[in-house]
C-alpha positions in Angstrom: 27.3 3.6 35.8 30.4 4.2 33.7 31.4 0.6 34.0 27.9 -0.5 32.8 28.2 1.8 29.8 31.6 0.4 28.9 30.4 -3.2 29.2 27.3 -2.4 27.1 29.4 -0.6 24.5 31.9 -3.6 24.3 29.0 -6.0 24.1 27.4 -4.1 21.2 30.8 -4.0 19.3 31.4 -7.7 20.0 27.9 -8.6 18.7 28.4 -6.5 15.6 31.7 -8.2 14.9 30.1 -11.6 15.4 27.2 -10.8 13.1 29.6 -9.3 10.5 32.0 -12.3 10.5 29.1 -14.7 10.5 27.7 -13.0 7.3 31.1 -12.9 5.6 32.6 -16.2 6.6 29.4 -18.2 7.1 27.4 -17.1 4.1 29.2 -14.8 1.6 32.5 -16.7 1.4 30.9 -20.2 1.1 28.5 -18.8 -1.5 31.4 -17.3 -3.5 33.3 -20.5 -3.4 30.2 -22.5 -4.5 29.6 -20.1 -7.4 33.2 -20.1 -8.6 33.4 -23.9 -8.4 30.6 -24.1 -11.0 32.1 -21.8 -13.6 33.2 -24.0 -16.4 33.9 -27.0 -14.1 32.0 -30.3 -13.9 34.3 -31.7 -11.2 32.5 -29.7 -8.4 29.8 -32.3 -8.6 32.1 -35.3 -8.3 33.2 -35.6 -12.0 30.1 -37.7 -12.6 29.6 -39.7 -15.8 26.2 -40.4 -17.3 25.0 -42.9 -19.8 22.9 -42.2 -22.9 19.7 -41.8 -20.7 21.3 -39.3 -18.5 21.7 -41.7 -15.5 24.8 -41.2 -13.3 26.8 -44.4 -13.5 30.1 -43.4 -11.9 32.9 -40.9 -11.7 35.5 -40.2 -14.4 38.1 -39.9 -11.6 37.2 -43.0 -9.5 37.7 -46.5 -10.8 35.6 -49.3 -9.4 36.2 -52.9 -10.7 32.9 -54.6 -11.5 32.3 -58.2 -10.4 31.3 -60.6 -13.0 28.1 -62.7 -12.3 28.9 -66.0 -10.7 28.9 -68.9 -13.2 28.4 -66.7 -16.2 30.7 -65.1 -18.8 32.6 -62.0 -17.7 31.4 -59.1 -19.8 33.3 -56.3 -18.1 36.5 -54.5 -18.9 38.4 -54.7 -15.6 40.5 -52.0 -13.9 43.7 -52.3 -11.9 43.6 -54.4 -8.8 43.0 -52.9 -5.4 46.2 -53.2 -3.4 45.5 -53.7 0.3 42.7 -56.2 0.8 43.4 -59.8 1.8 41.6 -60.8 -1.4 44.3 -60.6 -4.2 41.7 -58.6 -6.3 39.2 -57.1 -3.9 36.8 -56.4 -6.9 34.4 -53.6 -6.6 35.7 -52.5 -3.1 37.1 -49.0 -3.1 37.2 -49.1 0.7 40.3 -51.4 0.3 42.2 -48.8 -1.7 45.0 -48.1 0.7 48.5 -49.0 -0.1 49.6 -52.6 0.6 52.6 -51.3 2.7 54.8 -54.0 1.0 58.2 -53.1 -0.4 59.9 -54.4 -3.5 61.7 -57.1 -1.5 58.5 -58.4 0.1 57.8 -62.1 -0.3 54.2 -61.5 0.4 53.9 -58.9 -2.4 55.7 -61.3 -4.8 53.3 -64.1 -4.0 50.3 -61.8 -4.3 51.5 -60.6 -7.7 52.1 -64.2 -8.9 48.6 -65.2 -7.8 47.1 -62.2 -9.6 49.1 -62.9 -12.7 48.0 -66.5 -12.8 44.3 -65.7 -12.2 44.2 -63.0 -14.8 46.0 -65.2 -17.3 43.4 -67.9 -16.7 40.6 -65.4 -17.1 41.9 -64.1 -20.4 43.2 -67.5 -21.7 46.8 -66.4 -22.1 50.2 -67.2 -20.7 51.1 -65.5 -17.4 54.0 -63.8 -19.1 51.5 -61.9 -21.3 49.8 -60.2 -18.4 51.1 -56.5 -18.2 52.4 -55.0 -15.0 49.5 -52.6 -14.4 47.1 -55.6 -14.4 48.7 -57.0 -11.2 49.7 -53.9 -9.3 47.6 -51.2 -7.7 47.8 -47.6 -8.5 49.0 -44.9 -6.1 45.4 -44.0 -5.2 44.1 -47.6 -5.5 41.2 -46.4 -7.5 42.8 -45.5 -10.8 40.0 -45.1 -13.5 42.4 -46.0 -16.3 44.4 -48.9 -17.5 47.1 -49.3 -20.1 46.5 -50.0 -23.7 48.2 -53.4 -23.2 45.9 -54.5 -20.4 42.8 -53.3 -22.4 44.0 -55.2 -25.5 44.5 -58.3 -23.4 40.8 -58.2 -22.4 39.4 -57.5 -25.9 38.9 -61.2 -27.0 37.0 -62.0 -23.8 34.9 -58.9 -24.1 34.0 -59.7 -27.7 32.8 -63.2 -26.7 31.0 -62.2 -23.6 29.2 -59.3 -25.2 28.5 -61.1 -28.5 30.4 -58.5 -30.5 33.3 -58.8 -33.0 36.8 -58.2 -31.9 37.0 -55.2 -34.3 33.9 -53.7 -32.7 35.3 -53.9 -29.2 38.7 -52.6 -30.4 36.9 -49.6 -31.8 35.1 -49.0 -28.5 38.4 -49.2 -26.6 40.0 -46.8 -29.1 37.3 -44.2 -28.6 38.0 -44.1 -24.9 41.8 -44.1 -25.1 43.6 -40.9 -24.2 47.0 -39.9 -25.4 50.0 -39.1 -23.1 49.5 -35.9 -21.1 51.1 -33.0 -23.0 52.3 -35.5 -25.5 55.2 -36.9 -23.4 54.1 -37.5 -19.9 53.0 -40.9 -18.7 51.5 -43.3 -21.3 48.3 -43.7 -23.3 45.4 -44.8 -21.1 42.0 -46.4 -21.5 39.1 -45.3 -19.3 37.5 -48.5 -17.9 34.1 -46.9 -17.0 33.6 -45.3 -20.4 34.3 -48.6 -22.2 31.8 -50.5 -20.0 29.2 -47.9 -20.6 29.8 -48.2 -24.4 29.5 -51.9 -24.1 26.0 -51.4 -22.6 27.1 -53.0 -19.3 26.1 -50.1 -16.9 22.4 -49.4 -16.8 21.2 -48.6 -13.3 17.7 -47.6 -12.7 17.2 -43.9 -12.5 14.3 -41.4 -12.5 
């Protein structure tokens, strides 16, 4: 009889602990984290970016290179290349964002960069030597949402032609979406590709 009472007592204590921990760790703690994440922070919902209609068109932290329509003019500001796919550019494919695993002495990497530089130079109508470094190399994450001012400036004439705008108009749009160095001295000024394309009217998905 004593053994039964001890087992019963231990079972009740174990059940109480289980219920208590379930409430604290399974409900209260997740609810607290959820609530705190929404205090003055938009990143909890994925750092989403919306257009003028309120439609979600992307993330401010995730760069996706848009593919120009086949046979037509290329109206998009392009981001940095994705580094690991067999395609030298892998446009619009964040799944290929892993590192290329090629070192600075890699002949494969050198050939890939040369091919990228030639293709971008042809697209923009400039000499290969005019193509900046960030245009032909992937970022650490492979999905950098920003490009350098130099790469954005290289694309301005094409954007003006393809979007039927003046060069000055496109330059003003790029300038609006250019951020200075972090803390005034870290890194370099950068242009947000997604925001420029939105301003150009090139991102308009259907939304309710």
